[in-house]
C-alpha positions in Angstrom: 32.8 -2.2 25.4 31.7 1.1 25.6 28.3 2.4 26.6 26.2 3.8 23.6 25.8 7.6 24.0 22.2 9.0 23.9 21.3 10.4 20.8 18.7 13.2 20.0 15.5 11.4 19.3 14.5 13.3 16.1 13.3 10.0 14.4 10.3 8.6 15.6 11.2 5.1 15.1 14.4 5.1 16.9 14.6 5.2 20.7 17.3 7.3 22.7 20.0 4.6 22.5 19.6 4.5 18.7 17.6 1.2 18.5 14.7 0.3 16.3 11.5 1.5 18.3 7.8 0.8 17.7 6.2 4.4 18.4 3.8 4.8 21.2 0.7 6.0 19.9 -1.6 5.6 23.1 -1.7 9.3 23.8 -2.7 10.1 20.1 -6.1 11.4 19.6 -8.5 8.9 17.9 -9.7 10.4 14.7 -11.3 9.1 11.3 -7.9 8.6 9.2 -7.9 7.7 5.6 -5.1 7.2 3.2 -5.1 6.8 -0.6 -2.3 5.2 -2.4 -1.8 4.2 -6.0 0.8 2.5 -8.3 1.3 1.1 -11.9 2.1 -2.0 -13.8 3.0 -1.3 -17.5 2.5 -4.4 -19.9 1.8 -5.4 -23.6 -1.4 -4.0 -25.0 -2.3 -7.6 -25.9 -2.2 -8.6 -22.2 -4.3 -5.6 -21.3 -6.8 -6.8 -23.9 -6.7 -10.4 -22.6 -7.4 -9.0 -19.0 -10.3 -7.0 -20.2 -11.8 -10.0 -22.1 -11.0 -12.5 -19.1 -8.6 -14.5 -21.1 -5.7 -14.9 -18.8 -5.3 -18.6 -18.2 -4.9 -18.2 -14.2 -8.6 -16.6 -14.3 -10.1 -13.3 -13.3 -7.1 -11.1 -12.9 -8.6 -8.2 -11.1 -10.9 -10.2 -8.6 -7.8 -12.0 -7.5 -5.7 -8.8 -7.4 -8.3 -7.1 -5.3 -8.6 -9.8 -2.7 -4.8 -10.2 -2.5 -4.6 -6.3 -2.1 -7.4 -6.3 0.7 -5.4 -9.1 2.4 -2.1 -7.4 2.5 -3.5 -4.2 3.5 -5.1 -6.0 6.7 -1.6 -7.9 7.4 0.5 -4.9 6.9 2.0 -4.9 10.5 3.0 -8.7 9.8 5.0 -7.5 6.9 6.4 -4.1 8.1 8.2 -4.6 11.3 7.3 -1.2 13.1 3.9 -0.8 11.8 0.9 -1.0 14.4 -1.7 -3.6 13.9 -4.7 -1.9 13.0 -8.5 -2.4 12.8 -9.2 -1.3 9.5 -13.0 -0.6 8.8 -12.8 -0.2 5.1 -10.3 -1.2 2.3 -11.1 -0.5 -1.4 -8.8 -1.7 -4.3 -9.8 -0.4 -7.7 -8.1 -0.7 -11.2 -8.0 1.7 -14.1 -7.0 0.6 -17.5 -4.9 3.2 -19.3 -4.9 1.8 -23.0 -2.7 5.0 -24.2 0.1 4.2 -21.9 -0.4 0.3 -22.0 -0.7 0.4 -18.2 -3.1 -0.4 -15.2 -3.4 1.9 -12.4 -3.9 0.4 -9.1 -5.6 2.6 -6.3 -6.0 1.5 -2.6 -8.1 3.4 0.1 -7.9 2.5 3.7 -9.8 4.0 6.5 -10.2 3.5 10.3 -11.1 5.4 13.4 -7.7 5.2 15.4 -4.7 6.9 16.8 -2.3 6.3 13.8 -2.3 6.6 10.1 -3.0 4.1 7.5 -0.5 5.1 4.8 1.4 1.9 4.9 -1.9 -0.2 4.6 -2.7 1.7 1.6 0.8 1.3 0.0 1.0 -2.3 0.9 -2.4 -3.0 -0.6 -1.2 -1.2 -3.9 2.0 -3.2 -4.0 0.5 -6.7 -3.4 -2.2 -6.1 -5.8 0.6 -5.0 -8.3 2.5 -8.2 -7.7 -0.6 -10.4 -8.0 -1.3 -8.7 -11.3 2.3 -9.6 -12.4 2.0 -13.2 -11.0 -1.2 -13.9 -13.0 0.1 -12.4 -16.2 3.8 -13.3 -16.3 3.4 -16.2 -18.7 1.7 -13.6 -21.0 4.4 -10.8 -20.5 7.6 -11.4 -18.3 8.4 -7.9 -19.2 5.9 -6.1 -17.0 7.1 -3.2 -15.0 5.7 -2.2 -11.5 6.2 1.6 -10.8 5.3 4.9 -9.4 3.9 3.4 -5.9 3.1 6.4 -3.7 0.7 8.1 -1.3 -1.9 10.2 -3.0 -3.8 11.7 0.1 -4.3 11.3 4.0 -6.6 12.7 6.3 -6.9 12.6 10.1 -4.8 13.0 13.1 -2.9 16.0 14.1 -1.7 16.9 10.6 -5.1 17.0 9.0 -5.5 16.5 5.4 -2.5 16.2 3.0 -2.7 15.7 -0.7 0.1 15.2 -3.3 0.6 18.2 -5.4 
């Protein structure tokens, strides 16, 4: 069996021998870090109306999805193997109904004072909130589509402010 040759470490989650590696952030500066992410779920207009009128059989769709998104953001490190467990100081999940496009926009903002970013936490919050919306409404519209999950903005750390253009 040949010994693995060292590879250049240009990827932060790969060590010198090519193995998965959790990044050491202990020497990074502690700054306030904020990330905002969004995603969408498209559905029948009648389902959007049922949600607005709180007529979905499983209950208050937005309240349950909001709690699920918050829980998911807090548990991101348990879901994504190389994420750091973080002490988030704020998580906010919001929903915007777009009746023209027959979709709901899901927004998540995560914030902390720490030495690593919170983009994965914001993306996880959006994803699980969208999955929860799907779960609560699937009897009314099994054809729903979750799409366009992405980071909108992040601040803090060495790179400073980044915003999707």
